[in-house]
C-alpha positions in Angstrom: -13.9 14.6 -31.7 -12.3 14.0 -28.2 -15.7 14.5 -26.5 -17.2 11.9 -28.8 -14.4 9.4 -27.8 -14.9 10.2 -24.1 -18.6 9.7 -24.4 -18.2 6.4 -26.2 -15.6 5.2 -23.7 -18.0 6.1 -20.8 -20.9 4.3 -22.5 -18.7 1.1 -22.9 -17.7 1.3 -19.2 -21.3 1.7 -18.2 -22.4 -1.2 -20.4 -19.6 -3.5 -19.0 -20.5 -2.5 -15.4 -24.2 -3.3 -16.0 -23.3 -6.6 -17.6 -21.2 -7.5 -14.6 -24.1 -6.9 -12.2 -26.6 -8.7 -14.4 -25.3 -12.1 -13.4 -28.2 -14.0 -12.0 -27.8 -16.5 -9.2 -29.5 -19.9 -9.6 -30.5 -22.2 -6.8 -29.1 -25.7 -6.7 -27.9 -28.6 -4.6 -24.4 -30.1 -4.9 -24.8 -33.8 -5.5 -21.2 -34.8 -6.2 -17.7 -33.2 -5.8 -14.8 -34.4 -7.9 -11.7 -32.8 -6.4 -9.3 -34.4 -8.9 -11.1 -33.0 -11.9 -12.1 -29.8 -10.2 -15.8 -30.4 -11.0 -19.1 -30.1 -9.2 -22.3 -31.9 -10.1 -25.2 -29.7 -9.3 -29.0 -30.3 -9.4 -30.2 -26.9 -10.4 -33.1 -24.7 -11.3 -33.4 -23.2 -14.8 -30.3 -21.4 -15.9 -31.9 -18.4 -17.6 -28.6 -16.8 -18.7 -27.6 -20.0 -20.5 -31.0 -21.0 -21.8 -31.0 -24.3 -19.9 -33.9 -25.9 -18.1 -33.7 -27.4 -14.7 -31.5 -30.5 -14.5 -28.5 -32.2 -12.9 -25.2 -31.5 -14.6 -21.5 -31.3 -14.2 -19.7 -27.9 -14.0 -16.1 -27.0 -13.8 -15.3 -24.9 -10.7 -13.9 -21.6 -11.9 -11.8 -21.3 -8.8 -10.4 -24.5 -7.3 -11.0 -23.1 -3.8 -14.8 -23.4 -4.5 -14.5 -27.2 -4.1 -13.4 -26.9 -0.5 -16.2 -24.5 0.4 -19.1 -26.9 -0.5 -20.3 -30.3 0.6 -22.4 -32.9 -1.1 -26.0 -32.3 -0.3 -25.5 -28.6 0.3 -28.0 -26.1 -1.1 -26.2 -23.3 -2.9 -26.8 -20.3 -5.1 -24.4 -20.0 -8.0 -23.6 -18.2 -11.2 -22.6 -20.3 -14.2 -21.2 -19.2 -17.6 -19.4 -20.7 -20.6 -15.7 -20.2 -20.1 -13.5 -21.5 -22.9 -16.4 -23.6 -24.1 -16.9 -25.3 -20.8 -19.8 -24.8 -18.4 -18.2 -23.2 -15.3 -19.4 -22.1 -11.9 -18.0 -18.6 -11.6 -19.5 -17.7 -8.2 -21.1 -19.5 -5.2 -22.8 -17.9 -2.2 
């Protein structure tokens, strides 16, 4: 019984690790920065993970420090996800 539990735990860890690496970066351009609201407006390519076509939309910055690392007109690659029901940029490179 213990070996089945260990195997199941190992499978869950492997699955979680795979999901973490599965995040796909999307290309976009920052068109507006709202520092007071901690939001970025990004004109982006298709967001495959979220099932959204290419468009311009507003995202919450997952980390407030992201706001200071980008400029309007800057090309970026980013990961977006739904966090607490809000479209959120979770990573920028």
